[in-house]
C-alpha positions in Angstrom: 166.5 94.3 128.4 164.0 91.0 128.9 161.7 90.1 125.7 158.2 89.6 125.8 155.3 88.7 123.8 152.7 91.5 123.4 151.3 92.2 126.5 148.5 94.8 128.1 147.8 94.8 131.9 144.7 96.5 133.1 146.0 98.1 136.6 144.7 101.1 138.6 141.9 102.0 136.3 143.8 101.9 132.8 145.2 99.9 130.6 149.0 99.6 130.2 151.1 98.4 127.1 154.8 95.9 127.6 155.6 95.4 131.1 154.7 97.9 133.5 156.7 98.6 136.5 153.9 97.8 139.1 155.8 96.9 142.3 159.0 98.5 144.1 161.9 97.0 146.4 159.2 98.2 149.7 156.2 96.2 147.9 155.7 93.5 150.0 154.9 91.1 147.1 158.7 91.1 146.1 160.7 90.3 149.2 157.8 88.5 151.0 156.2 86.8 148.5 152.8 87.7 149.2 151.1 87.2 145.5 148.6 85.0 143.6 147.6 84.6 140.2 145.2 82.5 138.1 145.7 81.6 134.3 143.2 81.6 132.2 142.7 80.7 128.2 141.5 82.8 125.4 141.8 81.3 121.7 139.7 81.0 118.7 137.2 83.2 120.2 136.8 81.4 123.1 138.1 81.5 126.8 136.5 78.2 128.4 136.0 78.3 132.2 136.9 81.9 132.5 134.8 82.7 135.4 136.1 79.8 137.1 139.5 80.7 136.8 138.6 84.3 137.7 136.7 83.1 141.2 139.8 80.8 141.8 142.3 83.8 141.9 139.7 85.7 144.5 139.9 82.7 146.8 143.7 82.4 146.3 144.0 86.0 147.5 142.3 85.3 150.8 143.7 82.1 151.6 147.0 84.1 151.4 145.6 86.6 153.7 145.2 89.5 151.1 141.7 90.7 150.1 139.8 90.1 146.7 139.4 93.6 145.8 137.3 93.1 142.6 134.5 90.4 141.6 135.0 87.5 139.2 132.4 89.0 136.9 134.6 92.3 136.6 137.6 90.0 135.7 136.0 88.3 133.2 134.7 91.7 131.5 137.9 93.5 131.6 139.3 90.2 129.8 136.8 90.6 126.8 137.9 94.4 127.0 141.5 93.5 127.0 141.4 90.9 124.2 140.2 93.7 121.8 143.8 94.7 121.7 145.0 92.4 120.2 145.0 90.9 116.6 142.4 89.0 115.8 143.1 85.2 116.3 145.6 85.8 118.7 146.0 83.0 121.5 146.4 84.8 124.9 147.2 83.9 128.3 144.9 85.3 130.8 146.4 86.4 134.2 144.8 87.9 136.7 146.8 88.6 139.8 146.6 90.3 143.6 149.5 90.9 145.6 150.3 92.5 148.9 152.0 96.1 148.8 152.5 97.1 152.1 153.9 95.3 155.3 151.4 94.3 157.9 152.5 93.2 162.0 155.8 92.1 162.2 156.1 92.9 158.7 156.2 89.6 157.5 152.4 89.7 157.2 151.2 91.8 154.3 148.5 94.3 154.9 145.1 92.9 153.9 144.1 97.1 153.0 147.0 97.2 150.7 146.3 94.5 148.4 147.0 95.3 145.0 145.2 93.8 141.4 146.2 93.5 137.9 144.8 91.7 135.1 147.6 90.6 132.6 147.1 89.6 129.1 149.9 88.5 126.9 150.5 86.4 123.6 150.8 83.0 123.9 150.7 80.3 121.2 148.9 76.9 122.1 151.1 74.0 122.3 150.1 71.5 119.7 149.9 68.0 120.8 152.2 66.5 118.1 155.0 67.8 120.1 154.3 66.0 123.0 156.9 65.7 125.8 159.1 63.3 128.1 158.9 62.9 132.0 161.1 61.5 134.7 160.6 60.9 138.4 160.8 64.5 140.1 163.9 65.2 142.4 161.8 67.3 144.7 158.1 67.2 146.6 155.2 68.3 146.6 155.0 70.2 150.3 152.1 69.4 152.4 149.0 72.2 153.3 150.5 72.4 156.7 153.9 73.2 155.5 153.2 75.7 152.5 149.8 77.6 151.1 149.0 74.6 148.6 145.2 75.5 148.8 146.0 78.6 146.5 147.8 79.5 143.4 150.4 81.1 145.0 153.7 82.9 143.7 155.7 81.3 146.4 155.2 78.0 145.3 156.6 78.2 142.0 160.5 78.1 142.9 159.9 74.5 144.0 158.5 73.5 140.6 161.3 75.6 138.9 163.8 73.6 140.7 161.9 70.1 139.9 161.8 71.2 136.1 165.6 72.3 136.4 166.4 68.9 137.7 164.4 67.3 135.0 165.7 69.1 132.2 169.5 68.5 133.2 168.9 65.1 133.5 167.6 65.4 129.7 164.1 65.4 130.1 161.0 67.8 129.5 159.3 67.6 133.0 159.1 65.4 135.7 156.1 63.6 137.6 156.3 65.1 141.2 155.7 63.0 144.2 153.6 64.2 147.5 155.3 63.6 151.2 154.3 60.1 151.5 155.6 59.2 147.8 152.6 59.2 145.6 152.1 61.3 142.4 150.9 64.4 142.9 151.6 66.3 139.4 153.9 67.3 137.2 156.3 70.4 137.2 153.7 72.2 135.6 150.4 70.4 135.4 148.0 67.8 136.3 148.8 64.2 135.4 146.4 61.1 134.3 147.2 57.6 132.7 145.5 54.9 131.0 145.5 51.5 131.7 143.3 48.9 130.2 140.5 50.9 128.9 140.5 53.0 132.4 141.8 56.5 133.2 143.1 57.0 136.4 144.7 60.4 138.2 145.8 61.3 141.1 143.1 61.9 144.0 143.5 65.4 145.4 144.8 65.4 149.0 145.9 68.7 149.3 149.5 69.2 148.1 148.6 70.1 144.2 145.7 72.5 143.1 142.5 70.4 141.7 143.2 71.9 138.3 140.0 73.6 136.6 141.1 71.9 133.2 141.4 68.2 135.3 137.9 69.0 136.4 136.5 69.4 133.0 138.3 66.9 131.6 137.4 64.3 133.9 134.0 65.4 133.5 133.8 65.1 129.7 135.4 61.7 130.1 132.7 60.1 132.4 130.0 61.7 130.6 131.2 60.1 127.5 131.2 56.6 129.3 135.0 56.6 129.9 135.9 55.5 133.4 138.0 57.6 135.5 139.5 57.3 138.6 140.8 59.5 141.4 143.1 57.5 143.5 146.5 57.2 144.9 149.1 56.3 142.3 152.7 54.9 142.4 155.6 55.7 140.2 155.6 52.6 139.1 151.8 52.4 137.7 152.7 55.3 135.3 155.8 53.2 134.5 153.7 50.3 133.0 151.1 52.5 132.0 149.5 52.3 128.4 148.9 56.0 127.7 150.1 59.3 129.7 148.7 62.8 129.4 148.7 65.7 131.0 145.9 68.6 131.5 146.7 72.4 132.0 145.5 75.5 131.5 148.2 76.7 129.3 148.3 73.8 126.9 145.0 71.9 127.8 145.3 68.5 126.8 148.8 67.3 125.8 150.6 63.7 125.7 153.5 62.4 127.3 155.7 60.3 124.8 158.2 59.1 126.8 159.1 58.2 130.7 162.5 57.4 131.4 163.7 55.2 128.7 160.1 53.9 127.9 158.8 55.6 124.3 155.1 56.1 124.4 152.3 56.8 121.6 149.5 59.5 121.9 146.9 56.9 122.7 142.8 56.5 122.2 141.9 58.2 125.3 144.3 60.8 125.3 143.2 61.5 121.9 139.3 61.6 123.3 140.2 63.7 126.2 141.8 66.5 124.1 138.6 66.1 121.5 135.9 66.3 124.1 138.0 69.5 125.5 138.5 71.5 122.4 134.5 70.0 121.4 133.2 71.6 124.8 135.5 74.8 124.3 134.5 75.6 121.2 130.8 74.9 121.6 129.4 74.6 124.9 131.7 77.6 126.5 131.0 79.9 123.5 127.3 79.3 123.9 127.8 79.9 127.3 
């Protein structure tokens, strides 16, 4: 049996503990991958930008041909209800999900009227920036909007990320910088990416090959608001190889430093520290006040 951290899932009007069986062998999502999700965080009594994550999962559902059957406000309300089932101080991953249950026309399409919704909350410690991680060039690339539903946070996109990560780990690295089909850096296998060079922060411009992350947008806004120049532009891998700093943003760990790219060691720098401090200050003050 698989081991799961403490988990509570709201489905069909009730909370269920553990890992309840919600799909079966005839469920469209199980064999045709008609599923979307989003990821929020609840930690230290705050859930920064949770309403934006709730809204995005609804957009993802529609993009995949499903129906958004609950409102973002409902998702947020249920999240605050669910976190009370955990011990105070528990860091929680917040995962609203939609999936197709029944086949639609020609079997390949899901029946949108069969859309199911669940809100899964599970214990997940917040990674600490002291750990950092290493990266290399990804073996595989991000698809374009013409070849995959890159405008959604769809489950079908993640096996490609998994093989990118496996290749990186097999080569002795924690993660990889993933290129788009034109050879520009898009993101890592798990998060959005930034570099700092000569006091300027740069990050790949959203071009339809990766999600313009909610935490990414927040970090950019906070850095610019503090006077740090941030450029969204096309970036080649070679620019990361010569960067002063590299760091990531993502919902799971928020801001984390890259401490090695290929054979070059990096130190967490002042712009990474500023980005993380600004984000955590936002999370614990402005987000809580909201």
